[in-house]
PDB file of N, CA, C and O in Angstrom, chain B, residues numbered from 101:
ATOM      1  N   MET B 101      -3.918  -1.803  -4.734  1.00  0.00           N
ATOM      2  CA  MET B 101      -3.593  -1.780  -6.075  1.00  0.00           C
ATOM      3  C   MET B 101      -3.391  -0.561  -6.555  1.00  0.00           C
ATOM      4  O   MET B 101      -4.409   0.129  -6.620  1.00  0.00           O
ATOM      5  N   THR B 102      -2.434  -0.093  -6.899  1.00  0.00           N
ATOM      6  CA  THR B 102      -2.137   1.289  -7.414  1.00  0.00           C
ATOM      7  C   THR B 102      -1.114   1.440  -8.567  1.00  0.00           C
ATOM      8  O   THR B 102      -0.230   0.591  -8.684  1.00  0.00           O
ATOM      9  N   ASP B 103      -1.208   2.635  -9.546  1.00  0.00           N
ATOM     10  CA  ASP B 103      -0.637   2.999 -10.452  1.00  0.00           C
ATOM     11  C   ASP B 103      -0.249   1.575 -11.663  1.00  0.00           C
ATOM     12  O   ASP B 103       0.879   1.266 -12.044  1.00  0.00           O
ATOM     13  N   ASN B 104      -1.168   1.108 -11.941  1.00  0.00           N
ATOM     14  CA  ASN B 104      -1.052   0.155 -12.991  1.00  0.00           C
ATOM     15  C   ASN B 104      -1.500   0.816 -14.408  1.00  0.00           C
ATOM     16  O   ASN B 104      -2.666   1.209 -14.389  1.00  0.00           O
ATOM     17  N   ASN B 105      -0.867   0.999 -15.528  1.00  0.00           N
ATOM     18  CA  ASN B 105      -1.147   1.861 -16.766  1.00  0.00           C
ATOM     19  C   ASN B 105      -2.754   1.450 -17.302  1.00  0.00           C
ATOM     20  O   ASN B 105      -3.660   2.156 -17.744  1.00  0.00           O
ATOM     21  N   THR B 106      -2.679   0.344 -17.107  1.00  0.00           N
ATOM     22  CA  THR B 106      -4.278   0.143 -18.016  1.00  0.00           C
ATOM     23  C   THR B 106      -5.578  -0.226 -16.820  1.00  0.00           C
ATOM     24  O   THR B 106      -6.625   0.406 -16.681  1.00  0.00           O
ATOM     25  N   LEU B 107      -5.148  -1.384 -16.081  1.00  0.00           N
ATOM     26  CA  LEU B 107      -6.191  -1.763 -15.251  1.00  0.00           C
ATOM     27  C   LEU B 107      -6.005  -2.080 -14.150  1.00  0.00           C
ATOM     28  O   LEU B 107      -4.875  -2.557 -14.052  1.00  0.00           O
ATOM     29  N   GLY B 108      -6.759  -2.068 -12.834  1.00  0.00           N
ATOM     30  CA  GLY B 108      -5.989  -2.483 -11.543  1.00  0.00           C
ATOM     31  C   GLY B 108      -6.690  -3.899 -11.114  1.00  0.00           C
ATOM     32  O   GLY B 108      -5.863  -4.791 -10.924  1.00  0.00           O
ATOM     33  N   VAL B 109      -7.805  -4.206 -10.959  1.00  0.00           N
ATOM     34  CA  VAL B 109      -8.571  -5.563 -11.020  1.00  0.00           C
ATOM     35  C   VAL B 109      -9.168  -5.581 -12.257  1.00  0.00           C
ATOM     36  O   VAL B 109      -9.700  -4.611 -12.797  1.00  0.00           O
ATOM     37  N   ALA B 110      -9.066  -6.811 -12.748  1.00  0.00           N
ATOM     38  CA  ALA B 110     -10.011  -7.144 -14.508  1.00  0.00           C
ATOM     39  C   ALA B 110     -10.807  -8.425 -14.232  1.00  0.00           C
ATOM     40  O   ALA B 110     -10.279  -9.399 -13.697  1.00  0.00           O
ATOM     41  N   ILE B 111     -12.066  -8.398 -14.603  1.00  0.00           N
ATOM     42  CA  ILE B 111     -12.268 -10.030 -14.536  1.00  0.00           C
ATOM     43  C   ILE B 111     -12.570 -10.063 -15.877  1.00  0.00           C
ATOM     44  O   ILE B 111     -13.408  -9.225 -16.209  1.00  0.00           O
ATOM     45  N   LEU B 112     -12.041 -10.946 -16.962  1.00  0.00           N
ATOM     46  CA  LEU B 112     -12.348 -10.813 -18.635  1.00  0.00           C
ATOM     47  C   LEU B 112     -12.214 -12.411 -18.998  1.00  0.00           C
ATOM     48  O   LEU B 112     -11.787 -13.405 -18.412  1.00  0.00           O
ATOM     49  N   GLN B 113     -12.743 -12.159 -20.135  1.00  0.00           N
ATOM     50  CA  GLN B 113     -12.396 -13.755 -20.845  1.00  0.00           C
ATOM     51  C   GLN B 113     -11.164 -13.778 -21.167  1.00  0.00           C
ATOM     52  O   GLN B 113     -10.541 -12.744 -21.406  1.00  0.00           O
ATOM     53  N   ASN B 114     -10.615 -15.026 -21.222  1.00  0.00           N
ATOM     54  CA  ASN B 114      -9.374 -15.803 -21.173  1.00  0.00           C
ATOM     55  C   ASN B 114      -8.951 -15.471 -22.724  1.00  0.00           C
ATOM     56  O   ASN B 114      -9.543 -16.206 -23.515  1.00  0.00           O
ATOM     57  N   PRO B 115      -8.186 -14.661 -23.249  1.00  0.00           N
ATOM     58  CA  PRO B 115      -7.830 -14.767 -24.585  1.00  0.00           C
ATOM     59  C   PRO B 115      -6.838 -15.750 -25.109  1.00  0.00           C
ATOM     60  O   PRO B 115      -6.667 -15.754 -26.328  1.00  0.00           O
ATOM     61  N   LEU B 116      -6.057 -16.710 -24.260  1.00  0.00           N
ATOM     62  CA  LEU B 116      -5.754 -17.959 -24.658  1.00  0.00           C
ATOM     63  C   LEU B 116      -6.567 -19.064 -24.998  1.00  0.00           C
ATOM     64  O   LEU B 116      -6.142 -20.113 -25.482  1.00  0.00           O
ATOM     65  N   ALA B 117      -7.918 -18.769 -24.696  1.00  0.00           N
ATOM     66  CA  ALA B 117      -8.564 -20.299 -24.867  1.00  0.00           C
ATOM     67  C   ALA B 117      -8.863 -20.801 -26.381  1.00  0.00           C
ATOM     68  O   ALA B 117      -9.402 -21.873 -26.656  1.00  0.00           O
ATOM     69  N   SER B 118      -8.466 -19.938 -27.209  1.00  0.00           N
ATOM     70  CA  SER B 118      -8.383 -20.437 -28.320  1.00  0.00           C
ATOM     71  C   SER B 118      -7.500 -21.402 -28.736  1.00  0.00           C
ATOM     72  O   SER B 118      -7.805 -22.351 -29.459  1.00  0.00           O
ATOM     73  N   GLN B 119      -6.381 -21.169 -28.278  1.00  0.00           N
ATOM     74  CA  GLN B 119      -5.126 -21.979 -28.473  1.00  0.00           C
ATOM     75  C   GLN B 119      -5.608 -23.472 -27.972  1.00  0.00           C
ATOM     76  O   GLN B 119      -5.060 -24.377 -28.602  1.00  0.00           O
ATOM     77  N   ASP B 120      -6.370 -23.822 -27.133  1.00  0.00           N
ATOM     78  CA  ASP B 120      -6.594 -25.153 -26.266  1.00  0.00           C
ATOM     79  C   ASP B 120      -8.311 -25.324 -26.045  1.00  0.00           C
ATOM     80  O   ASP B 120      -8.796 -25.666 -24.967  1.00  0.00           O
ATOM     81  N   PRO B 121      -9.102 -25.026 -27.247  1.00  0.00           N
ATOM     82  CA  PRO B 121     -10.253 -24.824 -26.637  1.00  0.00           C
ATOM     83  C   PRO B 121     -11.036 -26.188 -26.117  1.00  0.00           C
ATOM     84  O   PRO B 121     -12.185 -25.939 -25.752  1.00  0.00           O
ATOM     85  N   ARG B 122     -10.708 -27.368 -26.025  1.00  0.00           N
ATOM     86  CA  ARG B 122     -11.257 -28.280 -25.375  1.00  0.00           C
ATOM     87  C   ARG B 122     -10.487 -28.318 -23.687  1.00  0.00           C
ATOM     88  O   ARG B 122     -11.048 -28.732 -22.672  1.00  0.00           O
ATOM     89  N   ASN B 123      -9.582 -27.961 -23.746  1.00  0.00           N
ATOM     90  CA  ASN B 123      -9.025 -27.900 -22.455  1.00  0.00           C
ATOM     91  C   ASN B 123      -9.119 -26.006 -21.230  1.00  0.00           C
ATOM     92  O   ASN B 123      -9.196 -25.874 -20.008  1.00  0.00           O
ATOM     93  N   ILE B 124      -9.072 -25.194 -22.099  1.00  0.00           N
ATOM     94  CA  ILE B 124      -9.466 -23.865 -21.917  1.00  0.00           C
ATOM     95  C   ILE B 124     -10.828 -23.563 -21.445  1.00  0.00           C
ATOM     96  O   ILE B 124     -11.364 -23.490 -22.551  1.00  0.00           O
ATOM     97  N   ASP B 125     -11.642 -23.368 -20.726  1.00  0.00           N
ATOM     98  CA  ASP B 125     -12.715 -22.691 -20.702  1.00  0.00           C
ATOM     99  C   ASP B 125     -12.230 -21.120 -20.858  1.00  0.00           C
ATOM    100  O   ASP B 125     -11.234 -20.717 -20.258  1.00  0.00           O
ATOM    101  N   PRO B 126     -12.933 -20.364 -21.620  1.00  0.00           N
ATOM    102  CA  PRO B 126     -12.757 -18.974 -21.824  1.00  0.00           C
ATOM    103  C   PRO B 126     -13.398 -18.020 -20.975  1.00  0.00           C
ATOM    104  O   PRO B 126     -12.940 -16.883 -20.858  1.00  0.00           O
ATOM    105  N   ASN B 127     -14.327 -18.365 -20.433  1.00  0.00           N
ATOM    106  CA  ASN B 127     -14.972 -17.648 -19.441  1.00  0.00           C
ATOM    107  C   ASN B 127     -14.917 -17.738 -17.855  1.00  0.00           C
ATOM    108  O   ASN B 127     -15.135 -18.821 -17.312  1.00  0.00           O
ATOM    109  N   PRO B 128     -14.663 -16.747 -17.208  1.00  0.00           N
ATOM    110  CA  PRO B 128     -14.327 -16.794 -15.979  1.00  0.00           C
ATOM    111  C   PRO B 128     -15.804 -16.999 -14.824  1.00  0.00           C
ATOM    112  O   PRO B 128     -16.582 -16.070 -14.609  1.00  0.00           O
ATOM    113  N   ASN B 129     -15.880 -17.751 -14.483  1.00  0.00           N
ATOM    114  CA  ASN B 129     -17.034 -17.844 -13.575  1.00  0.00           C
ATOM    115  C   ASN B 129     -16.748 -17.968 -11.806  1.00  0.00           C
ATOM    116  O   ASN B 129     -15.930 -18.678 -11.220  1.00  0.00           O
ATOM    117  N   GLY B 130     -17.656 -17.087 -11.300  1.00  0.00           N
ATOM    118  CA  GLY B 130     -17.468 -17.356  -9.697  1.00  0.00           C
ATOM    119  C   GLY B 130     -16.499 -16.287  -8.970  1.00  0.00           C
ATOM    120  O   GLY B 130     -16.114 -16.248  -7.802  1.00  0.00           O
ATOM    121  N   ASP B 131     -16.278 -15.561  -9.899  1.00  0.00           N
ATOM    122  CA  ASP B 131     -15.014 -14.801  -9.271  1.00  0.00           C
ATOM    123  C   ASP B 131     -15.576 -13.321  -8.309  1.00  0.00           C
ATOM    124  O   ASP B 131     -16.350 -12.416  -8.622  1.00  0.00           O
ATOM    125  N   GLU B 132     -14.882 -13.554  -7.193  1.00  0.00           N
ATOM    126  CA  GLU B 132     -15.521 -12.223  -6.376  1.00  0.00           C
ATOM    127  C   GLU B 132     -14.025 -11.474  -6.035  1.00  0.00           C
ATOM    128  O   GLU B 132     -12.941 -11.937  -5.683  1.00  0.00           O
ATOM    129  N   VAL B 133     -14.511 -10.058  -6.319  1.00  0.00           N
ATOM    130  CA  VAL B 133     -13.860  -9.385  -5.995  1.00  0.00           C
ATOM    131  C   VAL B 133     -14.055  -8.273  -4.778  1.00  0.00           C
ATOM    132  O   VAL B 133     -14.838  -7.377  -5.091  1.00  0.00           O
ATOM    133  N   ARG B 134     -13.590  -8.186  -3.689  1.00  0.00           N
ATOM    134  CA  ARG B 134     -14.326  -7.866  -2.502  1.00  0.00           C
ATOM    135  C   ARG B 134     -12.824  -7.290  -1.857  1.00  0.00           C
ATOM    136  O   ARG B 134     -11.653  -7.647  -1.985  1.00  0.00           O
ATOM    137  N   ARG B 135     -13.550  -6.163  -1.069  1.00  0.00           N
ATOM    138  CA  ARG B 135     -12.420  -5.158  -0.204  1.00  0.00           C
ATOM    139  C   ARG B 135     -11.415  -5.003  -0.311  1.00  0.00           C
ATOM    140  O   ARG B 135     -10.523  -5.160   0.523  1.00  0.00           O
ATOM    141  N   ASN B 136     -11.341  -4.549  -1.719  1.00  0.00           N
ATOM    142  CA  ASN B 136      -9.761  -4.004  -1.928  1.00  0.00           C
ATOM    143  C   ASN B 136      -9.675  -2.784  -2.321  1.00  0.00           C
ATOM    144  O   ASN B 136     -10.614  -2.376  -3.004  1.00  0.00           O
ATOM    145  N   VAL B 137      -8.629  -1.910  -2.041  1.00  0.00           N
ATOM    146  CA  VAL B 137      -8.434  -0.765  -2.547  1.00  0.00           C
ATOM    147  C   VAL B 137      -7.730  -0.472  -3.678  1.00  0.00           C
ATOM    148  O   VAL B 137      -6.528  -0.735  -3.675  1.00  0.00           O
ATOM    149  N   VAL B 138      -8.204  -0.005  -4.599  1.00  0.00           N
ATOM    150  CA  VAL B 138      -7.791   0.019  -5.958  1.00  0.00           C
ATOM    151  C   VAL B 138      -8.024   1.128  -6.581  1.00  0.00           C
ATOM    152  O   VAL B 138      -9.005   1.299  -7.304  1.00  0.00           O
ATOM    153  N   ILE B 139      -6.986   2.127  -6.316  1.00  0.00           N
ATOM    154  CA  ILE B 139      -7.131   3.642  -7.052  1.00  0.00           C
ATOM    155  C   ILE B 139      -5.799   3.829  -8.083  1.00  0.00           C
ATOM    156  O   ILE B 139      -4.823   3.083  -8.158  1.00  0.00           O
ATOM    157  N   LYS B 140      -6.039   4.915  -8.759  1.00  0.00           N
ATOM    158  CA  LYS B 140      -5.143   5.698  -9.585  1.00  0.00           C
ATOM    159  C   LYS B 140      -4.483   4.521 -10.677  1.00  0.00           C
ATOM    160  O   LYS B 140      -3.281   4.422 -10.923  1.00  0.00           O
ATOM    161  N   ASN B 141      -5.372   3.817 -11.156  1.00  0.00           N
ATOM    162  CA  ASN B 141      -4.912   2.893 -12.175  1.00  0.00           C
ATOM    163  C   ASN B 141      -5.461   3.217 -13.399  1.00  0.00           C
ATOM    164  O   ASN B 141      -6.560   3.756 -13.267  1.00  0.00           O
ATOM    165  N   GLY B 142      -5.026   3.059 -14.773  1.00  0.00           N
ATOM    166  CA  GLY B 142      -5.603   3.534 -16.185  1.00  0.00           C
ATOM    167  C   GLY B 142      -5.073   4.848 -16.624  1.00  0.00           C
ATOM    168  O   GLY B 142      -5.724   5.522 -17.423  1.00  0.00           O
ATOM    169  N   ALA B 143      -3.896   5.273 -16.140  1.00  0.00           N
ATOM    170  CA  ALA B 143      -3.834   6.676 -16.707  1.00  0.00           C
ATOM    171  C   ALA B 143      -2.833   6.284 -17.838  1.00  0.00           C
ATOM    172  O   ALA B 143      -2.343   7.273 -18.384  1.00  0.00           O
ATOM    173  N   HIS B 144      -2.479   5.279 -18.243  1.00  0.00           N
ATOM    174  CA  HIS B 144      -1.607   5.205 -19.752  1.00  0.00           C
ATOM    175  C   HIS B 144      -2.285   3.714 -20.193  1.00  0.00           C
ATOM    176  O   HIS B 144      -1.527   2.754 -20.334  1.00  0.00           O
ATOM    177  N   PRO B 145      -3.630   3.571 -20.387  1.00  0.00           N
ATOM    178  CA  PRO B 145      -4.287   2.211 -20.993  1.00  0.00           C
ATOM    179  C   PRO B 145      -3.500   1.727 -22.425  1.00  0.00           C
ATOM    180  O   PRO B 145      -3.121   2.463 -23.337  1.00  0.00           O
ATOM    181  N   SER B 146      -3.401   0.509 -22.340  1.00  0.00           N
ATOM    182  CA  SER B 146      -2.899   0.003 -23.669  1.00  0.00           C
ATOM    183  C   SER B 146      -4.129   0.103 -24.700  1.00  0.00           C
ATOM    184  O   SER B 146      -5.305   0.195 -24.348  1.00  0.00           O
ATOM    185  N   PRO B 147      -3.683   0.071 -25.991  1.00  0.00           N
ATOM    186  CA  PRO B 147      -4.411   0.146 -27.201  1.00  0.00           C
ATOM    187  C   PRO B 147      -5.594  -0.852 -27.310  1.00  0.00           C
ATOM    188  O   PRO B 147      -5.407  -2.063 -27.433  1.00  0.00           O
ATOM    189  N   GLY B 148      -6.824  -0.279 -27.258  1.00  0.00           N
ATOM    190  CA  GLY B 148      -8.007  -1.179 -27.574  1.00  0.00           C
ATOM    191  C   GLY B 148      -8.446  -1.278 -26.047  1.00  0.00           C
ATOM    192  O   GLY B 148      -9.495  -1.920 -26.023  1.00  0.00           O
ATOM    193  N   LEU B 149      -8.034  -0.869 -24.652  1.00  0.00           N
ATOM    194  CA  LEU B 149      -8.440  -0.871 -23.668  1.00  0.00           C
ATOM    195  C   LEU B 149      -8.843   0.432 -22.951  1.00  0.00           C
ATOM    196  O   LEU B 149      -8.257   1.499 -23.139  1.00  0.00           O
ATOM    197  N   PRO B 150      -9.882   0.269 -22.117  1.00  0.00           N
ATOM    198  CA  PRO B 150      -9.977   1.543 -21.290  1.00  0.00           C
ATOM    199  C   PRO B 150      -9.153   1.558 -20.346  1.00  0.00           C
ATOM    200  O   PRO B 150      -8.677   0.458 -20.065  1.00  0.00           O
ATOM    201  N   GLY B 151      -8.786   2.501 -19.702  1.00  0.00           N
ATOM    202  CA  GLY B 151      -8.000   2.336 -18.345  1.00  0.00           C
ATOM    203  C   GLY B 151      -9.090   2.568 -17.168  1.00  0.00           C
ATOM    204  O   GLY B 151     -10.107   3.219 -17.409  1.00  0.00           O
ATOM    205  N   ALA B 152      -8.903   2.145 -16.189  1.00  0.00           N
ATOM    206  CA  ALA B 152     -10.089   1.673 -14.937  1.00  0.00           C
ATOM    207  C   ALA B 152      -9.410   1.138 -13.705  1.00  0.00           C
ATOM    208  O   ALA B 152      -8.576   0.277 -13.987  1.00  0.00           O
ATOM    209  N   ASP B 153      -9.512   1.372 -12.548  1.00  0.00           N
ATOM    210  CA  ASP B 153      -9.161   0.846 -11.554  1.00  0.00           C
ATOM    211  C   ASP B 153     -10.149  -0.655 -11.320  1.00  0.00           C
ATOM    212  O   ASP B 153      -9.625  -1.724 -11.005  1.00  0.00           O
ATOM    213  N   LEU B 154     -11.330  -0.519 -11.493  1.00  0.00           N
ATOM    214  CA  LEU B 154     -11.865  -2.479 -11.776  1.00  0.00           C
ATOM    215  C   LEU B 154     -12.689  -2.176 -13.127  1.00  0.00           C
ATOM    216  O   LEU B 154     -13.240  -1.183 -13.602  1.00  0.00           O
ATOM    217  N   PHE B 155     -12.507  -3.485 -13.503  1.00  0.00           N
ATOM    218  CA  PHE B 155     -13.006  -3.569 -15.039  1.00  0.00           C
ATOM    219  C   PHE B 155     -13.465  -5.308 -14.932  1.00  0.00           C
ATOM    220  O   PHE B 155     -12.980  -6.260 -14.321  1.00  0.00           O
ATOM    221  N   TYR B 156     -14.699  -5.141 -15.904  1.00  0.00           N
ATOM    222  CA  TYR B 156     -15.423  -6.149 -16.146  1.00  0.00           C
ATOM    223  C   TYR B 156     -15.756  -6.206 -17.503  1.00  0.00           C
ATOM    224  O   TYR B 156     -16.241  -5.169 -17.957  1.00  0.00           O
ATOM    225  N   ASP B 157     -15.599  -7.316 -18.402  1.00  0.00           N
ATOM    226  CA  ASP B 157     -16.143  -7.735 -19.624  1.00  0.00           C
ATOM    227  C   ASP B 157     -17.296  -8.202 -19.868  1.00  0.00           C
ATOM    228  O   ASP B 157     -17.768  -8.445 -20.979  1.00  0.00           O
ATOM    229  N   GLY B 158     -17.828  -8.355 -18.748  1.00  0.00           N
ATOM    230  CA  GLY B 158     -19.512  -9.072 -19.046  1.00  0.00           C
ATOM    231  C   GLY B 158     -19.442 -10.786 -19.169  1.00  0.00           C
ATOM    232  O   GLY B 158     -20.429 -11.510 -19.044  1.00  0.00           O
ATOM    233  N   SER B 159     -18.239 -11.197 -19.405  1.00  0.00           N
ATOM    234  CA  SER B 159     -18.209 -12.601 -19.781  1.00  0.00           C
ATOM    235  C   SER B 159     -18.523 -13.681 -18.515  1.00  0.00           C
ATOM    236  O   SER B 159     -18.528 -13.134 -17.412  1.00  0.00           O
ATOM    237  N   GLY B 160     -18.703 -14.678 -18.515  1.00  0.00           N
ATOM    238  CA  GLY B 160     -18.769 -15.804 -17.382  1.00  0.00           C
ATOM    239  C   GLY B 160     -20.033 -15.317 -16.911  1.00  0.00           C
ATOM    240  O   GLY B 160     -20.799 -14.559 -17.505  1.00  0.00           O
ATOM    241  N   ASN B 161     -20.184 -15.904 -15.630  1.00  0.00           N
ATOM    242  CA  ASN B 161     -21.334 -16.276 -15.063  1.00  0.00           C
ATOM    243  C   ASN B 161     -20.992 -16.113 -13.281  1.00  0.00           C
ATOM    244  O   ASN B 161     -19.950 -16.594 -12.836  1.00  0.00           O
ATOM    245  N   GLY B 162     -21.851 -15.487 -12.487  1.00  0.00           N
ATOM    246  CA  GLY B 162     -21.446 -15.541 -10.991  1.00  0.00           C
ATOM    247  C   GLY B 162     -20.136 -14.733 -10.665  1.00  0.00           C
ATOM    248  O   GLY B 162     -19.296 -15.087  -9.837  1.00  0.00           O
ATOM    249  N   ASN B 163     -20.072 -13.327 -11.619  1.00  0.00           N
ATOM    250  CA  ASN B 163     -18.723 -12.784 -11.186  1.00  0.00           C
ATOM    251  C   ASN B 163     -19.286 -11.345 -10.249  1.00  0.00           C
ATOM    252  O   ASN B 163     -20.242 -10.635 -10.560  1.00  0.00           O
ATOM    253  N   CYS B 164     -18.643 -11.226  -9.387  1.00  0.00           N
ATOM    254  CA  CYS B 164     -19.130  -9.934  -8.561  1.00  0.00           C
ATOM    255  C   CYS B 164     -18.182  -9.017  -7.842  1.00  0.00           C
ATOM    256  O   CYS B 164     -17.050  -9.262  -7.424  1.00  0.00           O
ATOM    257  N   PHE B 165     -18.919  -7.856  -7.785  1.00  0.00           N
ATOM    258  CA  PHE B 165     -17.423  -6.766  -7.188  1.00  0.00           C
ATOM    259  C   PHE B 165     -18.733  -6.040  -5.600  1.00  0.00           C
ATOM    260  O   PHE B 165     -19.943  -5.818  -5.617  1.00  0.00           O
ATOM    261  N   ALA B 166     -17.771  -5.907  -4.572  1.00  0.00           N
ATOM    262  CA  ALA B 166     -18.384  -5.154  -3.288  1.00  0.00           C
ATOM    263  C   ALA B 166     -17.394  -4.705  -2.303  1.00  0.00           C
ATOM    264  O   ALA B 166     -16.330  -5.320  -2.224  1.00  0.00           O
ATOM    265  N   GLN B 167     -17.603  -3.814  -1.632  1.00  0.00           N
ATOM    266  CA  GLN B 167     -16.958  -2.922  -0.731  1.00  0.00           C
ATOM    267  C   GLN B 167     -15.603  -2.741  -1.075  1.00  0.00           C
ATOM    268  O   GLN B 167     -14.635  -2.938  -0.341  1.00  0.00           O
ATOM    269  N   ASN B 168     -15.604  -2.277  -2.465  1.00  0.00           N
ATOM    270  CA  ASN B 168     -14.074  -2.106  -2.799  1.00  0.00           C
ATOM    271  C   ASN B 168     -13.803  -0.495  -2.768  1.00  0.00           C
ATOM    272  O   ASN B 168     -14.749   0.251  -3.020  1.00  0.00           O
ATOM    273  N   LYS B 169     -12.789  -0.068  -2.524  1.00  0.00           N
ATOM    274  CA  LYS B 169     -12.509   1.726  -2.653  1.00  0.00           C
ATOM    275  C   LYS B 169     -11.873   1.679  -3.815  1.00  0.00           C
ATOM    276  O   LYS B 169     -10.842   1.056  -4.067  1.00  0.00           O
ATOM    277  N   PHE B 170     -12.574   2.423  -4.597  1.00  0.00           N
ATOM    278  CA  PHE B 170     -11.859   2.459  -6.005  1.00  0.00           C
ATOM    279  C   PHE B 170     -12.544   4.141  -6.522  1.00  0.00           C
ATOM    280  O   PHE B 170     -13.494   4.757  -6.040  1.00  0.00           O
ATOM    281  N   GLY B 171     -11.602   4.518  -7.690  1.00  0.00           N
ATOM    282  CA  GLY B 171     -12.073   5.811  -8.568  1.00  0.00           C
ATOM    283  C   GLY B 171     -12.923   5.545  -9.556  1.00  0.00           C
ATOM    284  O   GLY B 171     -14.052   6.028  -9.471  1.00  0.00           O
ATOM    285  N   THR B 172     -12.575   4.732 -10.694  1.00  0.00           N
ATOM    286  CA  THR B 172     -13.065   4.490 -11.849  1.00  0.00           C
ATOM    287  C   THR B 172     -13.431   2.984 -12.035  1.00  0.00           C
ATOM    288  O   THR B 172     -12.741   2.064 -11.596  1.00  0.00           O
ATOM    289  N   SER B 173     -14.901   2.796 -12.921  1.00  0.00           N
ATOM    290  CA  SER B 173     -14.857   1.395 -13.217  1.00  0.00           C
ATOM    291  C   SER B 173     -15.678   1.560 -14.316  1.00  0.00           C
ATOM    292  O   SER B 173     -16.512   2.444 -14.512  1.00  0.00           O
ATOM    293  N   VAL B 174     -15.213   0.175 -15.354  1.00  0.00           N
ATOM    294  CA  VAL B 174     -16.012  -0.276 -16.452  1.00  0.00           C
ATOM    295  C   VAL B 174     -16.506  -1.817 -16.269  1.00  0.00           C
ATOM    296  O   VAL B 174     -15.814  -2.823 -16.112  1.00  0.00           O
ATOM    297  N   PRO B 175     -18.290  -1.649 -16.357  1.00  0.00           N
ATOM    298  CA  PRO B 175     -18.896  -0.377 -16.325  1.00  0.00           C
ATOM    299  C   PRO B 175     -18.988   0.622 -15.175  1.00  0.00           C
ATOM    300  O   PRO B 175     -18.832   0.379 -13.978  1.00  0.00           O
ATOM    301  N   PRO B 176     -19.251   1.715 -15.715  1.00  0.00           N
ATOM    302  CA  PRO B 176     -19.282   2.502 -14.442  1.00  0.00           C
ATOM    303  C   PRO B 176     -20.539   1.570 -13.536  1.00  0.00           C
ATOM    304  O   PRO B 176     -21.086   0.540 -13.930  1.00  0.00           O
ATOM    305  N   SER B 177     -20.769   2.268 -12.276  1.00  0.00           N
ATOM    306  CA  SER B 177     -21.415   1.711 -11.085  1.00  0.00           C
ATOM    307  C   SER B 177     -21.314   0.283 -11.264  1.00  0.00           C
ATOM    308  O   SER B 177     -22.339  -0.365 -11.478  1.00  0.00           O
ATOM    309  N   ILE B 178     -20.012  -0.357 -11.190  1.00  0.00           N
ATOM    310  CA  ILE B 178     -19.842  -1.900 -11.574  1.00  0.00           C
ATOM    311  C   ILE B 178     -20.371  -2.803 -10.265  1.00  0.00           C
ATOM    312  O   ILE B 178     -20.865  -3.919 -10.423  1.00  0.00           O
ATOM    313  N   GLU B 179     -20.203  -2.170  -8.934  1.00  0.00           N
ATOM    314  CA  GLU B 179     -20.595  -2.928  -7.777  1.00  0.00           C
ATOM    315  C   GLU B 179     -22.056  -2.736  -7.857  1.00  0.00           C
ATOM    316  O   GLU B 179     -22.582  -3.678  -7.265  1.00  0.00           O
ATOM    317  N   ALA B 180     -22.822  -2.033  -8.267  1.00  0.00           N
ATOM    318  CA  ALA B 180     -24.311  -1.862  -8.071  1.00  0.00           C
ATOM    319  C   ALA B 180     -24.867  -2.970  -9.383  1.00  0.00           C
ATOM    320  O   ALA B 180     -25.843  -3.716  -9.297  1.00  0.00           O
ATOM    321  N   ILE B 181     -23.964  -2.826 -10.554  1.00  0.00           N
ATOM    322  CA  ILE B 181     -24.718  -4.135 -11.366  1.00  0.00           C
ATOM    323  C   ILE B 181     -24.182  -5.476 -11.317  1.00  0.00           C
ATOM    324  O   ILE B 181     -24.706  -6.418 -11.912  1.00  0.00           O
ATOM    325  N   PHE B 182     -23.150  -5.567 -10.616  1.00  0.00           N
ATOM    326  CA  PHE B 182     -22.538  -6.714 -10.549  1.00  0.00           C
ATOM    327  C   PHE B 182     -22.490  -7.273  -8.643  1.00  0.00           C
ATOM    328  O   PHE B 182     -21.443  -7.732  -8.185  1.00  0.00           O
ATOM    329  N   PRO B 183     -23.478  -7.158  -7.959  1.00  0.00           N
ATOM    330  CA  PRO B 183     -23.332  -7.010  -6.670  1.00  0.00           C
ATOM    331  C   PRO B 183     -22.976  -8.796  -6.193  1.00  0.00           C
ATOM    332  O   PRO B 183     -23.363  -9.800  -6.791  1.00  0.00           O
ATOM    333  N   CYS B 184     -22.186  -8.727  -5.026  1.00  0.00           N
ATOM    334  CA  CYS B 184     -21.944  -9.808  -4.306  1.00  0.00           C
ATOM    335  C   CYS B 184     -23.279 -10.037  -3.276  1.00  0.00           C
ATOM    336  O   CYS B 184     -23.838  -9.144  -2.640  1.00  0.00           O
ATOM    337  N   HIS B 185     -23.650 -11.546  -3.289  1.00  0.00           N
ATOM    338  CA  HIS B 185     -24.615 -11.610  -2.469  1.00  0.00           C
ATOM    339  C   HIS B 185     -24.288 -12.541  -0.958  1.00  0.00           C
ATOM    340  O   HIS B 185     -25.165 -12.657  -0.102  1.00  0.00           O
TER     341      HIS B 185
END
């Protein structure tokens, strides 16, 4: 994954959940980002978002990152903070 303006790979809360809160869970749960090459993303981020190769907003439960090749992440040290077991 390369050359995306804002983010390469992201786990984030669903912004459309408020349109149908009974049927759309806003939180990502159990997502694993493993063994990807994610570089050179985030050079021209959208307003209000940081630019990064890997991004996680901290929402949901059981989400993790492991063995990815990347240059930047939000939060920094994303694989150490949210490791896959």
